[in-house]
Every structure is written in C-alpha cells, then in structure tokens.
C-alpha positions as CSV (number, residue, x, y, z in Angstrom):
1,X,12.3,-9.0,5.8
2,X,10.2,-8.9,8.9
3,X,13.0,-6.9,10.7
4,X,13.1,-4.4,7.9
5,X,9.3,-4.0,7.9
6,X,9.3,-3.5,11.7
7,X,12.0,-0.9,11.5
8,X,10.0,0.9,8.7
9,X,6.8,1.0,10.8
10,X,8.7,2.2,13.8
11,X,10.4,5.0,11.7
12,X,6.9,6.0,10.5
13,X,5.5,6.2,14.0
14,X,8.5,8.3,15.3
15,X,8.6,10.6,12.3
16,X,5.0,11.2,11.3
17,X,3.4,11.1,14.7
18,X,6.2,13.3,16.0
19,X,5.4,15.9,13.4
20,X,1.7,15.7,14.1
21,X,2.2,16.2,17.9
22,X,4.5,19.1,17.2
23,X,1.7,20.7,15.2
24,X,-0.7,20.1,18.1
25,X,1.7,21.8,20.5
26,X,2.1,24.7,18.2
27,X,-1.7,25.0,17.9
28,X,-2.0,25.0,21.7
29,X,0.6,27.8,22.0
30,X,-1.2,29.8,19.3
31,X,-4.6,29.3,20.9
32,X,-3.3,30.7,24.1
33,X,-2.3,33.8,22.2
34,X,-5.5,34.4,20.4
35,X,-8.1,33.1,22.9
36,X,-10.0,36.3,22.8
37,X,-10.4,36.2,19.0
38,X,-13.2,33.7,18.5
39,X,-12.9,33.1,14.7
40,X,-9.1,32.6,14.8
41,X,-9.4,30.4,17.9
42,X,-12.0,28.2,16.2
43,X,-9.8,27.6,13.2
44,X,-6.8,26.7,15.4
45,X,-8.9,24.3,17.5
46,X,-10.3,22.7,14.3
47,X,-6.8,22.2,13.0
48,X,-5.6,20.6,16.2
49,X,-8.6,18.3,16.2
50,X,-7.7,17.2,12.6
51,X,-4.1,16.6,13.6
52,X,-5.2,14.4,16.5
53,X,-7.5,12.4,14.2
54,X,-4.6,12.0,11.8
55,X,-2.4,10.6,14.6
56,X,-5.1,8.1,15.6
57,X,-5.6,7.1,11.9
58,X,-1.9,6.7,11.2
59,X,-1.4,4.4,14.2
60,X,-4.4,2.3,13.3
61,X,-3.3,2.0,9.7
62,X,0.2,0.9,10.7
63,X,-1.1,-1.7,13.1
64,X,-3.5,-3.1,10.5
65,X,-0.8,-3.3,7.9
66,X,1.4,-5.1,10.3
67,X,-1.4,-7.6,11.1
68,X,-2.1,-8.1,7.4
69,X,1.5,-9.2,6.9
70,X,1.1,-11.9,9.5
71,X,-2.4,-13.2,8.9
72,X,-4.4,-14.5,6.0
73,X,-7.7,-12.9,5.1
74,X,-10.7,-15.3,4.5
75,X,-13.0,-13.3,2.2
76,X,-16.7,-13.3,3.0
77,X,-19.7,-12.0,1.2
78,X,-20.3,-8.2,1.6
79,X,-23.1,-6.1,0.4
80,X,-21.3,-3.4,-1.6
81,X,-24.3,-1.1,-1.6
82,X,-24.4,-0.9,2.2
83,X,-20.6,-0.4,2.3
84,X,-20.7,2.5,-0.2
85,X,-23.7,4.1,1.5
86,X,-21.9,4.1,4.9
87,X,-18.8,5.6,3.3
88,X,-20.8,8.4,1.6
89,X,-22.5,9.2,4.9
90,X,-19.2,9.5,6.6
91,X,-17.5,11.7,3.9
92,X,-20.6,14.0,3.8
93,X,-20.1,14.5,7.5
94,X,-16.3,14.9,7.3
95,X,-16.6,17.5,4.5
96,X,-19.8,19.1,5.5
97,X,-18.3,22.6,5.3
98,X,-17.1,22.1,1.8
99,X,-20.6,21.0,0.6
100,X,-19.3,18.5,-2.0
101,X,-21.3,17.5,-5.0
102,X,-21.6,13.7,-5.0
103,X,-22.9,11.6,-7.9
104,X,-23.4,7.9,-7.9
105,X,-24.2,5.6,-10.9
106,X,-24.9,2.0,-10.2
107,X,-27.1,-0.9,-11.5
108,X,-30.5,-1.5,-9.9
109,X,-29.6,-5.0,-8.7
110,X,-27.8,-5.8,-5.5
111,X,-24.0,-6.0,-5.7
112,X,-22.2,-8.6,-3.5
113,X,-18.4,-8.9,-3.4
114,X,-15.8,-11.0,-1.7
115,X,-14.1,-9.0,1.1
116,X,-14.0,-8.6,4.9
117,X,-15.0,-6.0,7.5
118,X,-12.2,-3.6,6.4
119,X,-13.8,-3.0,2.9
120,X,-15.4,0.2,4.2
121,X,-12.0,1.5,5.1
122,X,-10.8,1.0,1.5
123,X,-13.5,3.2,0.1
124,X,-13.3,5.8,2.8
125,X,-9.6,6.2,2.2
126,X,-10.2,6.7,-1.6
127,X,-13.2,9.0,-1.1
128,X,-11.3,11.1,1.5
129,X,-8.3,11.5,-0.8
130,X,-10.6,12.5,-3.7
131,X,-12.3,15.3,-1.7
132,X,-9.5,16.5,0.6
133,X,-7.4,18.2,-2.0
134,X,-10.2,20.0,-3.9
135,X,-10.3,23.6,-2.8
136,X,-13.3,24.9,-4.7
137,X,-16.6,23.2,-5.5
138,X,-15.4,19.7,-4.6
139,X,-16.9,16.9,-6.8
140,X,-17.0,13.2,-6.3
141,X,-18.4,10.6,-8.8
142,X,-18.9,6.9,-8.2
143,X,-19.7,4.4,-10.9
144,X,-20.4,0.8,-10.1
145,X,-20.8,-2.0,-12.6
146,X,-20.7,-5.8,-12.7
147,X,-19.3,-7.9,-15.5
148,X,-17.3,-11.1,-16.1
149,X,-17.6,-12.2,-12.5
150,X,-16.2,-9.0,-11.1
151,X,-17.5,-5.7,-9.7
152,X,-15.9,-2.5,-10.9
153,X,-16.0,0.6,-8.8
154,X,-14.7,3.9,-10.3
155,X,-14.0,6.9,-8.0
156,X,-13.5,10.1,-9.9
157,X,-12.8,13.6,-8.7
158,X,-12.0,17.1,-10.1
159,X,-8.9,17.7,-8.1
160,X,-5.3,18.6,-9.0
161,X,-4.4,15.0,-9.7
162,X,-1.8,12.9,-8.0
163,X,1.9,12.4,-8.7
164,X,3.4,9.4,-10.4
165,X,4.7,7.7,-7.2
166,X,1.2,7.7,-5.8
167,X,-0.2,6.3,-9.0
168,X,2.4,3.6,-8.7
169,X,1.3,2.8,-5.2
170,X,-2.3,2.4,-6.3
171,X,-1.3,0.2,-9.2
172,X,0.9,-1.9,-6.9
173,X,4.1,-0.9,-8.7
174,X,5.7,1.0,-5.8
175,X,7.7,-1.2,-3.3
176,X,7.1,-0.7,0.4
177,X,9.7,1.8,1.5
178,X,9.9,5.1,3.4
179,X,9.4,7.4,0.4
180,X,6.3,5.5,-0.7
181,X,4.7,5.2,2.7
182,X,5.1,8.9,3.5
183,X,3.4,9.8,0.3
184,X,0.4,7.6,0.8
185,X,0.2,5.1,3.7
186,X,-3.6,5.0,3.3
187,X,-3.3,4.2,-0.4
188,X,-0.8,1.4,0.5
189,X,-3.3,0.0,3.0
190,X,-6.2,0.2,0.5
191,X,-4.1,-1.6,-2.1
192,X,-3.0,-4.3,0.3
193,X,-6.5,-5.0,1.4
194,X,-7.9,-5.2,-2.1
195,X,-5.1,-7.6,-3.1
196,X,-5.9,-9.8,-0.2
197,X,-9.5,-10.0,-1.4
198,X,-8.2,-11.3,-4.7
199,X,-9.0,-7.9,-6.4
200,X,-7.0,-5.2,-8.1
201,X,-6.7,-1.4,-8.3
202,X,-5.8,1.0,-11.0
203,X,-5.6,4.8,-11.4
204,X,-5.3,7.4,-14.2
205,X,-5.3,11.1,-14.5
206,X,-8.3,12.7,-16.2
207,X,-7.2,15.3,-18.8
208,X,-8.8,17.9,-21.0
209,X,-6.6,19.3,-23.9
210,X,-3.5,18.3,-21.9
211,X,-4.7,19.9,-18.7
212,X,-5.2,17.7,-15.6
213,X,-8.8,18.0,-14.4
214,X,-9.0,15.1,-12.0
215,X,-8.2,11.5,-11.1
216,X,-10.0,8.2,-11.8
217,X,-9.3,5.4,-9.3
218,X,-10.8,2.0,-10.0
219,X,-11.2,-0.9,-7.6
220,X,-12.0,-4.4,-9.0
221,X,-13.4,-7.0,-6.6
222,X,-14.6,-10.5,-7.2
223,X,-18.3,-10.8,-7.4
224,X,-20.2,-13.0,-4.9
225,X,-23.5,-13.5,-6.7
226,X,-26.4,-15.5,-5.4
227,X,-26.0,-14.8,-1.7
228,X,-28.7,-13.2,0.4
229,X,-28.3,-9.7,1.9
230,X,-26.8,-9.6,5.4
231,X,-25.2,-13.1,5.2
232,X,-21.5,-13.6,5.8
233,X,-20.4,-16.8,4.1
234,X,-16.9,-18.1,4.1
235,X,-15.4,-18.3,0.6
236,X,-12.2,-19.9,-0.6
237,X,-9.2,-17.7,-0.1
238,X,-8.5,-15.5,-3.1
239,X,-4.8,-16.5,-2.9
C-alpha cells in the first residue's frame, strides 16, 4: 500500500507539475513576443504567476498528504472565528479583482473546535474552490452553527456546481487514485484533515427548478467548549 501511494504521489508530481511548468515556459515565450503591448503582457505575467503558485501549492499538498499517512494528529483547541477571519482576508486578497460578495452568518458566542494548525488550509481550499469558478458576480456565503457537541460550517456559492466524482471526494466515497487526485487534490487534503480531527464533510448541489445554481459544502467539527481564547490544549485523539 505504501509503495502504491508513493508511486501515485510521484506520478502526480511528474504529470501535474510538468504541465504547470510547460505553461510557464509558453507564457515566457508569449511575453517575449508581446512585450511592447502592456495590457497583454500584464495578463500573461499574471497567468505565469498563478501557475507558479499552483506548482508550489501542489507540492506542499502532496508532501502534507504523505506526512498525514505516516503520522497521527493530536487535535488541539482552535478558535474557529479567528481561523475563518484569516481565510476570508486571504480570499478577499486573492480575488480582489473579482470583487466577490461575501456573507457570513454565525452565533454571537465564541466557537472553539478540535483541530490543528492546518485547519485554516481546509477552509481556504473550500473558499478558493467556491470563488474560483464563478465568472460573474462571485458570491460566497458562510453559515456557522453549534449543536449536539459539534460545530457545523456551511460554505455556499453560486457557481456552476461540481461533478459527481468531486462530490464523492468531499463525502469520502472516492478512493485515492489518479482519476480522483487529478480532479481535486485539494479536496482530498481537506477531507483527510477533517477526518483526522474526528469530523466529517458533505456536499450537495443547490438547484432551482432543476437548474444548478451553486454548491453547498459542509464541514462538521467536534466542539471544544469551555476553553479560553488563544489556548492550545491537547485533547484525546479523535481516532
């Protein structure tokens, strides 16, 4: 099993990063041809920058997935409000040119959950996916609630929806294989982290008269009530 996983990660690195670097090379070649056209050059350079960021993110995600398969996570208390605020600040910066509308609904009390330092990555992946594929008037809605010892976080968008295989990845119904990882390595990483926290994820398409108008992704985390803000306290493993 470990050998198969290692070969899968190597294949991903060779295939996906190879494609990304080819895109960067093509961008450099195009930039040299249009260097006197400022608007076109700016778009080419922006595209190359995004490709380089994707390459860095892909490598980091694969390394983290590999480490998660070798090490146990010991959940600690995390202030969910701080995590969400940091993610929102980041996506507002990332999608500044799109000027997304972002709504958040949450209870007035503090929300503490059992997780680790990678929790922010989970929500950034989900928020990024929600906004990235909306071409016009991007919209993001967050709804937080606490009940029955858990905290529920809904992330809703008004995008084109996602296909069944990606829905299966979010729900944990898609086995780790090449087809799944190439469709959503970030989603696999988010799902893996949430499972290690003892939580769960789900997703559904939002429809109106049979027409897909968005996606609703939910994250369920174990609540860590009674802890003071800013404290990291070891909790029993969710496993």
